[in-house]
DRENDO-1510 file (C-alpha; in Angstrom, 1 decimal, always signed):
<recs>
REC; n; res; u; v; w
REC; 1; GLN; +134.8; -4.5; -38.3 .
REC; 2; VAL; +133.9; -1.0; -37.2 .
REC; 3; GLN; +136.1; +0.6; -34.5 .
REC; 4; LEU; +135.1; +3.6; -32.5 .
REC; 5; VAL; +137.6; +5.8; -30.7 .
REC; 6; GLU; +136.2; +8.3; -28.1 .
REC; 7; SER; +137.8; +11.2; -26.4 .
REC; 8; GLY; +137.0; +14.3; -24.4 .
REC; 9; GLY; +135.8; +13.1; -21.0 .
REC; 10; GLY; +137.1; +14.5; -17.8 .
REC; 11; LEU; +136.3; +16.3; -14.6 .
REC; 12; VAL; +134.3; +19.5; -14.7 .
REC; 13; GLN; +132.5; +21.7; -12.2 .
REC; 14; PRO; +128.7; +22.0; -12.2 .
REC; 15; GLY; +127.7; +24.5; -14.8 .
REC; 16; GLY; +130.7; +23.7; -16.9 .
REC; 17; SER; +131.1; +22.3; -20.4 .
REC; 18; LEU; +132.7; +19.4; -22.2 .
REC; 19; ARG; +132.8; +18.1; -25.7 .
REC; 20; LEU; +133.0; +14.4; -26.5 .
REC; 21; SER; +134.3; +13.1; -29.8 .
REC; 22; CYS; +133.9; +9.7; -31.4 .
REC; 23; THR; +135.7; +8.8; -34.6 .
REC; 24; ALA; +134.6; +5.7; -36.6 .
REC; 25; SER; +136.7; +3.6; -39.0 .
REC; 26; VAL; +133.9; +2.8; -41.5 .
REC; 27; ASP; +133.1; +3.5; -45.1 .
REC; 28; ARG; +130.0; +5.5; -45.9 .
REC; 29; PHE; +129.9; +6.9; -42.4 .
REC; 30; ASN; +127.4; +9.5; -43.5 .
REC; 31; PHE; +124.7; +6.9; -44.1 .
REC; 32; TYR; +124.5; +5.6; -40.6 .
REC; 33; PRO; +122.9; +6.9; -37.4 .
REC; 34; MET; +125.2; +7.6; -34.5 .
REC; 35; SER; +124.3; +8.0; -30.9 .
REC; 36; TRP; +125.6; +8.6; -27.4 .
REC; 37; TYR; +124.6; +6.6; -24.4 .
REC; 38; ARG; +125.6; +6.9; -20.7 .
REC; 39; GLN; +125.7; +4.6; -17.8 .
REC; 40; ALA; +126.0; +5.9; -14.2 .
REC; 41; PRO; +127.0; +3.7; -11.3 .
REC; 42; GLY; +124.2; +1.3; -10.4 .
REC; 43; LYS; +122.1; +2.3; -13.2 .
REC; 44; GLN; +121.2; +1.0; -16.6 .
REC; 45; ARG; +122.7; +2.4; -19.8 .
REC; 46; GLU; +120.5; +5.1; -21.3 .
REC; 47; LEU; +120.3; +6.9; -24.6 .
REC; 48; VAL; +121.4; +10.5; -24.4 .
REC; 49; ALA; +121.2; +11.6; -28.0 .
REC; 50; ILE; +121.0; +10.3; -31.6 .
REC; 51; ILE; +121.7; +11.7; -35.0 .
REC; 52; THR; +120.6; +10.1; -38.2 .
REC; 53; GLY; +122.6; +10.0; -41.5 .
REC; 54; GLY; +120.4; +13.0; -42.5 .
REC; 55; SER; +121.4; +14.8; -39.3 .
REC; 56; ASN; +118.0; +14.7; -37.7 .
REC; 57; THR; +118.5; +14.6; -33.9 .
REC; 58; ASN; +116.7; +13.4; -30.8 .
REC; 59; TYR; +117.5; +13.8; -27.1 .
REC; 60; ALA; +116.7; +12.4; -23.8 .
REC; 61; ASP; +114.4; +14.8; -21.9 .
REC; 62; SER; +117.0; +15.2; -19.2 .
REC; 63; VAL; +119.5; +16.8; -21.5 .
REC; 64; LYS; +117.4; +18.7; -23.9 .
REC; 65; GLY; +118.5; +22.3; -24.2 .
REC; 66; ARG; +121.9; +21.5; -22.6 .
REC; 67; PHE; +123.5; +18.9; -24.9 .
REC; 68; THR; +124.0; +19.0; -28.7 .
REC; 69; ILE; +124.9; +16.1; -30.9 .
REC; 70; SER; +126.5; +16.8; -34.3 .
REC; 71; ARG; +128.5; +15.0; -36.9 .
REC; 72; ASP; +131.3; +15.8; -39.3 .
REC; 73; ASN; +131.0; +13.3; -42.1 .
REC; 74; ALA; +134.3; +14.2; -43.7 .
REC; 75; LYS; +136.1; +13.4; -40.4 .
REC; 76; LYS; +133.8; +10.4; -39.7 .
REC; 77; THR; +133.3; +11.9; -36.3 .
REC; 78; VAL; +130.3; +12.5; -34.1 .
REC; 79; TYR; +130.3; +15.0; -31.2 .
REC; 80; LEU; +128.4; +15.6; -28.0 .
REC; 81; GLN; +128.6; +19.2; -26.8 .
REC; 82; MET; +127.6; +19.2; -23.1 .
REC; 83; ASN; +126.8; +22.5; -21.5 .
REC; 84; ALA; +125.4; +23.5; -18.1 .
REC; 85; LEU; +126.6; +20.2; -16.7 .
REC; 86; LYS; +125.0; +18.8; -13.5 .
REC; 87; PRO; +126.3; +16.3; -11.0 .
REC; 88; GLU; +123.6; +13.9; -12.2 .
REC; 89; ASP; +125.3; +13.9; -15.7 .
REC; 90; THR; +128.2; +12.0; -14.1 .
REC; 91; ALA; +128.5; +8.7; -16.0 .
REC; 92; ILE; +130.6; +6.8; -18.5 .
REC; 93; TYR; +129.6; +8.0; -21.9 .
REC; 94; TYR; +129.5; +5.5; -24.8 .
REC; 95; CYS; +129.4; +6.2; -28.5 .
REC; 96; ASN; +127.3; +3.8; -30.6 .
REC; 97; PHE; +127.4; +3.1; -34.4 .
REC; 98; ASN; +124.2; +2.1; -36.1 .
REC; 99; SER; +122.9; +0.4; -32.9 .
REC; 100; LEU; +125.6; -2.3; -33.4 .
REC; 101; THR; +129.0; -1.2; -32.2 .
REC; 102; TRP; +130.1; +0.4; -29.0 .
REC; 103; GLY; +133.0; +2.7; -28.2 .
REC; 104; GLN; +135.2; +2.0; -25.2 .
REC; 105; GLY; +133.5; +4.7; -23.1 .
REC; 106; THR; +134.8; +7.9; -21.6 .
REC; 107; GLN; +134.3; +9.0; -18.0 .
REC; 108; VAL; +132.5; +12.3; -17.4 .
REC; 109; THR; +132.5; +13.5; -13.8 .
REC; 110; VAL; +130.7; +16.7; -12.7 .
REC; 111; SER; +131.7; +17.7; -9.2 .
REC; 112; SER; +132.9; +20.7; -7.3 .
</recs>
C-alpha cells in the first residue's frame, strides 16, 4: 500500500513563499503522475498542479506563474513551490499519487 508523507505547510504573509514536499513509499515512483490538490473551508477540493512521469506539468489557472510543481525521482518526492502567495491560497494542501492515494494534508495559511 502506497503511503504519502507531506511537509512544508505553515503561516506566511501575503507575497511570501512556501515549498511543500510529498514523499511516496512506492516502487517505480518515476512512472506515476503526482499531483497537488487543495481544499479551502466550505469549498470543494480542487486540483492545483499535476506532473506526469515524464515531468510534463499542468496548473490551475489561479496558480499559473506563481506555483511550480517538480519531482525528484531518486528521492521519490514531489514538490510544490508556491510564490507570491495570496490570502485566497489558504487551504489544506493534499498530495495525490496516481489519482489513487492521498496524503494526510498540510495546512497553508496566508495572512498578515
